[in-house]
C-alpha positions as CSV (number, residue, x, y, z in Angstrom):
1,M,84.5,36.7,110.3
2,A,84.9,40.1,108.7
3,E,86.9,38.6,105.8
4,V,84.3,35.9,105.2
5,T,81.5,38.6,105.1
6,S,83.6,40.7,102.6
7,M,84.3,37.7,100.3
8,L,80.6,36.6,100.4
9,H,79.4,40.1,99.5
10,A,81.9,40.3,96.7
11,R,80.8,36.9,95.4
12,H,77.1,38.0,95.5
13,I,77.8,41.3,93.7
14,T,79.9,39.5,91.0
15,G,77.2,36.9,90.6
16,I,74.4,39.5,90.3
17,N,76.3,41.4,87.6
18,E,76.9,38.3,85.6
19,A,73.4,36.9,86.0
20,A,71.9,40.2,85.0
21,T,74.1,40.4,81.9
22,R,73.1,36.8,80.9
23,A,69.4,37.5,81.6
24,T,69.2,40.8,79.7
25,G,71.6,40.0,76.9
26,G,74.3,42.5,77.8
27,G,74.4,46.2,78.4
28,S,75.5,47.9,81.5
29,E,76.3,46.0,84.7
30,F,73.5,45.7,87.4
31,F,75.6,47.6,89.9
32,R,77.6,50.5,88.7
33,F,81.1,51.0,90.1
34,C,81.1,51.6,93.8
35,S,84.2,53.1,95.4
36,L,83.2,51.9,98.9
37,T,83.7,48.3,100.1
38,I,82.4,46.3,103.0
39,S,84.4,47.1,106.1
40,E,86.7,44.6,107.8
41,S,87.5,46.9,110.8
42,A,88.0,45.4,114.2
43,C,86.3,48.4,115.7
44,S,82.5,47.6,115.7
45,E,81.4,51.2,115.6
46,L,83.6,52.1,112.7
47,R,82.6,48.9,110.9
48,F,78.9,49.6,111.4
49,L,79.1,53.2,110.1
50,R,81.2,52.3,107.1
51,N,78.9,49.4,106.2
52,V,75.8,51.5,106.4
53,L,77.5,54.0,104.0
54,F,78.5,51.0,101.8
55,Y,75.0,49.5,101.6
56,Y,73.4,52.9,101.0
57,A,75.8,53.6,98.1
58,L,75.3,50.1,96.7
59,F,71.6,49.8,96.9
60,C,70.4,53.4,96.6
61,E,73.0,54.9,94.2
62,C,75.0,52.3,92.3
63,G,72.1,50.0,91.7
64,A,69.1,52.2,92.5
65,K,66.8,51.5,89.6
66,P,67.5,47.8,89.0
67,V,67.4,47.1,92.8
68,R,64.0,48.8,93.1
69,F,62.8,46.9,90.0
70,C,63.7,43.5,91.6
71,M,62.2,44.4,94.9
72,N,58.9,45.3,93.4
73,Q,58.5,41.9,91.8
74,S,56.3,39.3,93.6
75,Q,58.8,36.6,92.8
76,F,61.6,38.5,94.6
77,K,59.4,39.1,97.7
78,A,59.0,35.4,98.2
79,L,62.8,34.9,98.4
80,I,63.6,36.8,101.6
81,P,61.8,36.7,104.9
82,F,61.5,40.4,105.4
83,D,60.3,43.6,103.6
84,S,63.2,44.6,101.4
85,I,61.8,48.1,100.7
86,E,61.6,48.7,104.5
87,T,65.2,47.5,104.7
88,L,66.2,50.2,102.2
89,K,64.4,52.8,104.3
90,I,66.2,51.7,107.4
91,I,69.6,51.9,105.6
92,H,68.6,55.3,104.4
93,A,67.7,56.4,107.9
94,L,70.9,55.0,109.4
95,R,73.0,56.6,106.7
96,T,71.4,60.0,107.5
97,Q,72.0,59.4,111.2
98,A,75.7,58.6,110.5
99,A,76.1,61.8,108.5
100,H,73.9,64.1,110.7
101,S,76.8,65.2,113.0
102,L,78.6,66.5,109.9
103,E,75.6,68.4,108.4
104,P,72.7,68.8,110.9
105,N,69.4,69.7,109.2
106,P,65.8,69.8,110.6
107,D,64.7,68.0,107.5
108,D,66.4,64.9,108.9
109,D,64.2,64.6,112.0
110,R,61.9,62.0,110.5
111,L,64.8,59.8,109.4
112,L,66.6,60.2,112.7
113,Q,63.5,59.0,114.5
114,S,63.5,55.9,112.3
115,A,67.2,55.3,113.1
116,R,66.6,55.7,116.8
117,S,63.7,53.3,116.7
118,W,65.9,50.7,114.9
119,F,68.7,51.1,117.5
120,R,66.1,50.7,120.3
121,Q,64.9,47.5,118.7
122,H,68.3,46.0,118.8
123,T,70.0,47.6,121.8
124,R,67.1,49.1,123.9
125,H,68.8,52.5,123.6
126,D,68.4,55.4,121.3
127,F,72.1,54.9,120.3
128,P,74.6,52.1,121.0
129,E,76.5,52.7,124.2
130,N,79.3,50.1,124.1
131,E,81.3,47.8,121.9
132,D,78.9,44.8,122.3
133,Q,75.9,46.9,121.2
134,W,77.8,48.2,118.2
135,R,78.8,44.7,117.3
136,M,75.2,43.6,117.5
137,C,74.1,46.4,115.2
138,S,76.9,45.7,112.8
139,Q,76.0,42.0,112.6
140,E,72.4,42.8,112.0
141,I,73.0,45.3,109.2
142,E,75.4,42.9,107.5
143,L,72.8,40.2,107.8
144,L,70.1,42.4,106.2
145,G,72.5,43.6,103.4
146,G,73.7,40.1,102.7
147,S,70.2,38.8,102.5
148,V,69.1,41.4,100.1
149,L,72.1,40.7,97.9
150,E,71.4,36.9,98.0
151,G,67.7,37.6,97.2
152,I,68.6,39.7,94.2
153,R,71.1,37.0,92.9
154,R,68.5,34.2,93.3
155,F,65.8,36.3,91.6
156,L,68.1,37.0,88.6
157,E,69.0,33.3,88.3
158,I,65.2,32.5,88.2
159,L,64.6,35.2,85.7
160,E,67.5,34.0,83.5
161,S,66.3,30.4,83.4
162,D,62.6,31.1,82.8
163,S,61.8,31.5,79.1
164,E,58.3,32.9,79.9
165,M,59.7,36.0,81.6
166,E,61.0,37.7,78.5
167,I,59.0,40.9,79.1
168,M,60.4,41.2,82.6
169,K,63.9,40.8,81.2
170,V,63.4,43.7,78.8
171,E,62.1,45.8,81.7
172,L,65.1,44.9,83.8
173,R,67.5,45.9,81.0
174,R,65.7,49.2,80.7
175,A,66.0,49.7,84.5
176,I,69.8,48.9,84.3
177,D,70.6,51.0,81.2
178,G,68.4,54.0,81.9
179,G,67.9,56.4,84.8
180,L,69.9,59.1,86.4
181,R,72.4,58.6,89.2
182,R,71.8,60.4,92.5
183,I,74.7,62.7,91.9
184,E,73.1,63.8,88.6
185,I,69.7,64.4,90.3
186,E,71.5,66.4,93.1
187,T,73.2,68.6,90.5
188,I,69.8,69.4,88.9
189,L,68.3,70.0,92.3
190,F,71.1,72.4,93.2
191,E,70.6,74.3,90.0
192,V,66.8,74.6,90.7
193,L,67.4,75.7,94.3
194,T,69.9,78.3,93.2
195,E,67.5,79.6,90.5
196,Q,64.6,79.9,93.0
197,E,66.9,81.3,95.7
198,R,65.8,78.5,98.1
199,H,68.6,79.0,100.6
200,D,66.3,77.6,103.3
201,L,66.8,74.0,102.0
202,S,69.8,71.7,102.2
203,P,70.2,70.0,98.8
204,G,71.5,66.8,100.3
205,A,68.7,66.5,103.0
206,F,66.0,67.5,100.5
207,C,67.3,64.9,98.0
208,D,67.2,62.3,100.8
209,R,63.5,63.0,101.5
210,F,62.3,62.7,97.9
211,L,64.9,60.7,95.9
212,S,62.9,57.4,96.1
213,E,59.7,59.2,94.9
214,W,61.6,60.9,92.0
215,T,63.3,57.7,91.0
216,R,60.0,55.8,90.9
217,S,58.5,58.5,88.7
218,L,61.5,58.6,86.4
219,S,61.6,54.8,86.0
220,A,58.0,54.9,84.6
221,K,59.0,57.3,81.8
222,S,59.4,56.2,78.2
223,S,62.9,55.2,77.1
224,K,62.7,58.2,74.7
225,S,62.1,60.7,77.5
226,D,64.7,63.4,78.3
227,L,65.3,62.2,81.9
228,R,67.2,65.4,82.9
229,R,64.2,67.5,81.9
230,E,61.8,65.2,83.6
231,A,63.9,65.3,86.8
232,R,63.8,69.1,86.7
233,L,60.0,69.1,86.3
234,L,59.7,66.7,89.2
235,I,61.9,68.7,91.4
236,E,60.1,72.0,90.6
237,S,56.8,70.3,91.3
238,T,58.0,69.1,94.6
239,L,59.4,72.5,95.6
240,S,56.0,74.1,94.7
241,K,54.5,72.0,97.5
242,E,57.3,73.1,99.9
243,P,56.9,76.8,100.2
244,A,59.8,78.8,101.5
245,P,59.4,80.3,104.9
246,P,58.6,84.1,104.9
247,P,61.7,86.3,104.9
248,I,60.5,88.0,108.1
249,T,58.4,86.5,110.9
250,A,55.4,88.0,112.7
251,Q,57.5,88.5,115.8
252,E,60.2,90.5,113.8
253,I,57.4,92.6,112.2
254,M,56.0,93.4,115.6
255,L,59.4,94.5,116.9
256,A,60.3,96.5,113.8
257,L,56.9,98.3,113.6
258,K,56.5,98.6,117.4
259,L,53.2,96.7,117.5
260,S,51.5,94.8,120.3
261,K,49.6,91.6,119.9
262,G,46.1,92.1,118.4
263,P,44.0,91.9,115.2
264,I,46.2,94.5,113.5
265,V,49.1,92.1,113.6
266,G,47.0,89.6,111.8
267,L,46.2,92.1,109.0
268,I,49.9,93.0,108.7
269,V,50.9,89.3,108.4
270,R,48.2,88.7,105.8
271,E,49.6,91.6,103.8
272,R,53.2,90.2,104.2
273,D,52.0,86.9,102.8
274,R,50.4,88.7,99.8
275,L,53.6,90.6,99.1
276,V,55.7,87.4,99.3
277,R,53.3,85.7,96.9
278,D,53.9,88.6,94.5
279,G,57.6,87.9,94.6
280,I,58.9,90.4,97.1
281,R,61.3,88.6,99.5
282,D,63.8,91.4,100.4
283,R,63.4,92.1,104.1
284,G,64.0,95.8,103.8
285,I,61.5,96.3,101.0
286,L,58.9,94.2,102.8
287,L,59.2,96.2,106.0
288,A,58.9,99.5,104.1
289,R,55.8,98.2,102.3
290,L,54.3,96.9,105.6
291,S,55.1,100.2,107.3
292,D,53.2,102.0,104.5
293,Y,50.3,99.5,104.9
294,L,50.2,100.1,108.6
295,Q,49.6,103.8,107.9
296,T,46.5,102.9,106.0
297,L,45.3,101.0,109.1
298,Q,45.6,104.0,111.4
299,P,41.8,104.8,111.3
300,Q,41.1,101.2,112.5
301,I,43.8,101.4,115.1
302,Q,42.4,104.7,116.5
303,G,38.9,103.2,116.4
304,T,40.0,100.4,118.7
305,Q,41.6,102.6,121.2
306,P,39.5,103.4,124.3
307,A,37.9,106.9,124.4
């Protein structure tokens, strides 16, 4: 059964690349080279985990833009009996779950919830507990992945044979030839995070959260656009909406300045926020400035003390 699945997937991928080349008149292949392959392991758990990584690499990295292009066409949506975009989100969540034990990050919580929900749907547990449950999950993910591949192949064959879809063929070629790979976007993200000293964020987890959004935005850019510059601007814009946590918490301020809970703490925290907005993030400098600010509040503190 595993060998049959592997051969069927290979046939689909070859057929997709060939149909895309015929439909668009050449250029790059629909799927860029993928070093991973469908698993033929007899161990259901290992097979499931490896196949999740394979589908993620294939659909979200090696064929990211053309895959999304096909899935967004109404003709494609009529070819498979489920929501293909939701399937990509599930594969993304399962991939994150598979990698989470290697690099835990709180940014993954939403995706991990989606993965647990999918497992409950197919095993009634948050996580498969035996070989039979892993086999069930493995079969389900292979069915989803195979159906997406078959849908893409059939869509491209329709596109190839329809002389009235020339504009869509041009748009498909643009999707295949253009765009940045995930590794290129991650490199730009790492540069921006380093420049902004955003050590609070994991590049991989942050990219997981926003890659689809960035890819959609980049795909809408003109073919003459500098995509690396556009990607940097998108990343910087996203980061501006994800402010870094303050270098020192209210609790730490209270301990350092020997304060008790009360309105004075609120004033101190407001001053901390102002200093951080002004670019001061060094803990030592912040505490020194807050200590000075506390001295200016002494009349208020004394005024609140009982006579």
